[in-house]
C-alpha angles and dihedrals in degrees: 000000000000113000094245091053092047093050091049092050090051098047104035114074117225116238112256118252106233125201117271109276120258105212134184116232095028114237121245091242131004131167123193123226135187124272133014146254121233128204110225140165092282096053116121128191107223118207142148129235093273093050098039096098090057093046091049090053091049093050092045091052096049102041098072096059099031098042086215123139093226095186120210113226128187095228108099094172093060121117125244131014121060113324124195113199122192110189119162089197094064114119095239133116122253111288090016126132144175120224119191121182118196129175091258103032149007122227120194113183134178141155092236138033092247091059092047090050091051088051091057091050088055091048088053088053090054089061123081113282090251088071087079091062118117092212134054117288117202129209098020124126107221093218131150129197121254102257143148121221134183113185145166137155130263096215130034093216115064110156155147129225116212120189108218093166103076089041122012124232119189134226095270095055093043090051088053091052091045088058089052093049090050092049087060095043094248112151111187127071109189107195113203092210101173139039146136091290102041150009110211109183129072113244107191095202094051102031097171091068090078098025095053103012090046095048100093143015144200107323094011125276131130101295114194141206143216116257113220089259090052092051093048090049091051092047089049094047089052095047091055086061093043095256119136115211113222110197120211123205103180114222146204093000127036086044101125095114087058093049091051091054100050128030094201090072090063128073089228091059090230130097115255120230118275113265123225101166126112106241141069117277129196103243105118125170116286095250098188092050117124090231099045100083094050091043092054092044092049094049095044091044095053091045092049095050089054096048120072092186120101097242138077114185113212100184104219094180132131094004092179112195097014116124112239091238092052092044091054094049093048092053094050088051090049092050088053090053092047093047092048087059090056093252138119122243121238127179142158117283095273088079087071092087095057122090096242124166117245138277099063137124127234117195109216112217109137120356115053091187089062091051092050089050088055090053092048088054091054099266131128130228136239104203115226103144106179095229090062107019108033102104097187087073117100114267096224141319091285091061115089099203138063145050127288106194091112093036128259117307112209124180094268090051087052090052109034104072142078123238091213109082119226112278096021128102129242089248091061092065123063093189143280145288135204107222122215113193112192107203084121101020104102103150144037089253094058093042091055093043093055101037097046137102092357091069089055086058091050089049090062094044087055096043107037129062112255094241090052093056123092124170099221091052093047094047089055094049091044091053089060092041087061087075090063092050089048091057090048088052093237109165094217125167110263100220121209086226090071132063099223121212113205125194 
């Protein structure tokens, strides 16, 4: 060997080869290389004006654990460091990205900011689990393996429904859950804002809905509600992380909290007593009441004005005591109100029997015949079949918490299914949601325990092509992913189906 080469070999350290990354959800294509890239005090995140927000979020996420300055510079063409490239001409699907790690730089490229954001989430998973810490971590090398990734989602709608009506969760807790959704590339947060036991959003034209209807919850207690300012802040926080909030105002059933707030919504003319029980009760809206149409228009109008997303969910489920013809006429009227506000109507699969005008979304939870009827009428489906996607169900026989009316839903049940029902086309289904009903969920600890890790399984079902998914591979990656959840202090259920790896 020539002397100069020998000297260089002796004085220049070789980049460490790190283990192949175990990512959740798995990317569409990944090729490992040799060596690694390490963040240090000189690392700069290069961006342009359009990608600056994504770069800032990445820097803010990594600074606490690493203690590194991670300056963001508006010079996306610069060499070295972390470079975010936003190029609408790239031949990538919506929300897709490429991520290339070299020994001297990292390049994340996408045609839209959502894809760029998801690329940064993958980059964060390439780092040691301690990188997810909110406080400084000493003695860790912030290295990622050399790798090339090309990635994009199967479905446009990848979400979670969280019921804040039965038990209320405030802005801080919901922001925490939004961060966890974003980590897993989930992009819809469906908020079940109203039900028999609680009304959780301020309506200025009908203030008693929140003041009275939001004053309690299942089992009693003080309840709570989002002011309009709270709701807007939550919507904005989600949007920064490329999550669209889908508000649900459940009509004509599950309306007891509204009927307890205003007597004119009842045929008797007087408010009913507040309800703090667990089950469904037969107190629907008085559909023939002279105040009802204006009430519905006011409520949906205010919620639509606060919601930049395309969809307003109107429930439509379990309308106990409502005649089918009255139910159908009411849903058609609600669709007209929602459409007049420039939004698209969504509802549970019971709406499939109604002659609604496309476009609309039917969320399949119970009756597949209703879901198929919705598709026949020109609607599309959001898949939330209870046997796979209802997260208030017990995990398994070892878990001591949850319901079992739809059976137990373990991690493999949450993973091994296809959102597209047999006989329907991929285009008939916009995506899926895990549904967290909160009759018994009254704390952060219980919310974490029931949501995670099953929502991580749903994230991969929504992101990855069905033919690319395999349970044994997923359970291995999920076991390592548990270390990230540990660092984030997520109280997830440690299923016996998974060999968990802890930091």
